[in-house]
C-alpha positions in Angstrom: -32.5 -25.8 23.6 -32.6 -28.8 21.4 -31.3 -28.4 17.9 -31.5 -30.7 14.9 -28.2 -32.0 13.7 -27.1 -30.4 10.4 -26.3 -32.8 7.6 -23.5 -32.2 5.1 -25.9 -32.4 2.2 -28.1 -29.6 3.5 -25.0 -27.3 4.0 -23.8 -28.3 0.5 -27.2 -27.4 -1.0 -27.3 -24.0 0.7 -23.8 -23.2 -0.5 -24.7 -24.2 -4.1 -27.9 -22.2 -4.0 -26.2 -19.1 -2.7 -23.3 -19.4 -5.2 -25.8 -19.9 -8.1 -27.8 -16.8 -7.1 -24.7 -14.6 -6.8 -23.4 -15.8 -10.1 -26.7 -15.2 -11.8 -26.9 -11.6 -10.4 -23.4 -10.8 -11.7 -23.9 -12.5 -15.1 -26.9 -10.4 -16.0 -25.1 -7.1 -15.3 -23.4 -5.3 -18.1 -19.6 -5.4 -17.9 -19.2 -1.8 -16.9 -21.7 -2.3 -14.0 -19.6 -4.8 -12.2 -16.8 -2.5 -11.2 -18.7 0.8 -11.3 -17.8 4.4 -11.6 -14.7 4.1 -9.3 -12.7 2.0 -11.8 -13.9 4.2 -14.7 -12.7 7.3 -12.8 -9.3 5.6 -12.1 -9.1 4.7 -15.8 -9.6 8.2 -16.9 -7.2 9.7 -14.3 -4.6 7.1 -15.3 -4.9 7.9 -19.0 -4.7 11.7 -18.3 -1.6 11.3 -16.1 0.1 9.1 -18.6 -0.6 11.5 -21.4 1.5 14.3 -19.8 5.2 14.0 -20.7 6.3 16.2 -17.8 4.8 13.7 -15.3 7.2 11.0 -16.5 10.1 13.1 -15.2 8.1 13.8 -12.0 7.5 10.1 -11.5 11.2 9.3 -11.8 12.1 12.1 -9.5 9.5 10.9 -7.0 10.8 7.3 -7.0 14.4 8.5 -6.4 13.3 10.9 -3.6 11.2 8.2 -1.8 14.0 5.7 -2.1 16.5 8.2 -0.8 14.2 8.7 2.2 13.9 4.9 3.0 17.1 3.3 2.0 19.5 5.1 4.4 17.1 5.0 7.4 16.3 1.4 6.7 20.0 0.5 6.5 20.5 2.0 10.0 17.8 -0.2 11.4 18.9 -3.3 9.4 22.4 -2.9 10.8 20.9 -2.8 14.3 21.8 0.8 15.2 19.7 3.4 16.9 17.7 5.6 14.5 17.8 8.7 16.6 19.3 10.4 19.7 16.1 11.9 20.9 15.9 11.4 24.7 13.6 8.6 26.0 11.7 11.1 28.2 10.1 12.4 25.1 7.2 10.3 23.6 8.9 9.7 20.2 12.2 9.0 21.8 10.6 6.4 24.1 8.9 4.9 21.1 12.1 4.6 19.1 13.9 3.1 22.0 11.2 0.5 22.6 11.3 -0.4 18.9 15.1 -0.6 19.0 14.9 -2.9 22.0 12.8 -5.4 20.1 15.9 -6.4 18.2 14.9 -8.6 15.3 11.7 -6.7 14.6 13.8 -3.5 14.4 16.0 -5.3 11.8 12.9 -6.5 9.9 11.5 -2.9 9.7 14.8 -1.8 8.2 14.9 -4.7 5.7 11.4 -3.8 4.5 12.3 -0.2 4.1 15.4 -1.0 2.2 13.6 -3.5 0.0 10.7 -1.0 -0.8 13.2 1.7 -1.6 15.3 -0.5 -3.8 12.3 -1.8 -5.7 11.2 1.8 -6.4 14.5 2.4 -8.2 14.0 -0.5 -10.6 11.4 0.5 -13.2 10.2 -3.1 -13.8 9.5 -3.5 -10.1 8.6 0.0 -9.1 4.9 -0.8 -8.8 5.8 -3.6 -6.3 8.0 -1.0 -4.4 5.1 1.4 -4.3 2.7 -1.3 -3.0 5.3 -2.1 -0.3 6.1 1.5 0.5 2.5 2.7 1.1 1.6 0.7 4.2 5.0 1.4 5.7 4.8 5.1 5.3 1.1 5.3 6.4 2.1 3.4 9.6 5.0 5.8 10.1 2.6 8.7 9.6 0.1 7.3 12.1 2.9 6.9 14.7 4.0 10.5 14.1 0.5 11.8 14.6 0.0 9.6 17.7 3.2 10.9 19.5 3.0 14.4 18.1 6.3 14.5 16.1 5.6 17.9 14.6 6.7 18.7 11.1 7.7 15.1 10.4 4.0 14.3 10.3 3.6 16.6 7.3 6.6 15.1 5.5 5.4 11.5 6.0 1.9 12.6 4.8 3.4 14.0 1.6 5.4 10.8 1.2 2.2 8.8 1.5 0.6 11.0 -1.2 3.6 10.4 -3.4 3.3 6.7 -3.0 -0.4 6.9 -4.0 0.7 8.9 -7.1 3.2 6.2 -8.0 0.4 3.6 -7.6 -1.7 5.7 -10.0 1.3 5.9 -12.4 1.5 2.1 -12.5 -2.3 1.6 -12.3 -2.3 -0.5 -15.5 -0.1 -3.1 -13.7 -2.4 -3.3 -10.7 -5.8 -2.8 -12.5 -6.6 -6.5 -12.7 -7.1 -6.5 -8.9 -10.1 -4.2 -9.4 -11.7 -5.4 -12.6 -11.4 -7.8 -15.5 -12.8 -5.3 -18.0 -10.2 -4.2 -20.6 -8.8 -0.7 -20.4 -10.4 1.5 -23.1 -7.6 3.6 -24.6 
């Protein structure tokens, strides 16, 4: 098969044409049409959550509780100690032993858990802590489901829901990732 060589100018013109067509499509849409109903629903949910005084106390309690779940266990890993005494002939025990044997990765997991927990305790950085916390706890939950770790799966699922709630609480700090439209208060 013989193909014609592609020139840089033809690639450049295709890129410009596609960029112009996408820009023109978005520029003719009204501002609320760009981000859709999802962002509008999040805006309304955020405003409702923030209007409830009791939820402020719940938020502080949730931050403390999640940090209390991550900082001690993260410190154990950070210091290079075994996390559990479950025998290696059980699937979860074998998994923890394999993770422990990685050495530096075990310490890294501990450091990220300690950092996420500590960030949750500082109000100015709590949104960063929640962003860090969520993928860690979802990963832990997937591992628990995969190896059948029983009730711990339910606990980690609830911790993931709590992290999602904290992201909703600090939605105004993360909203610019989803849209440039101002929040209508």
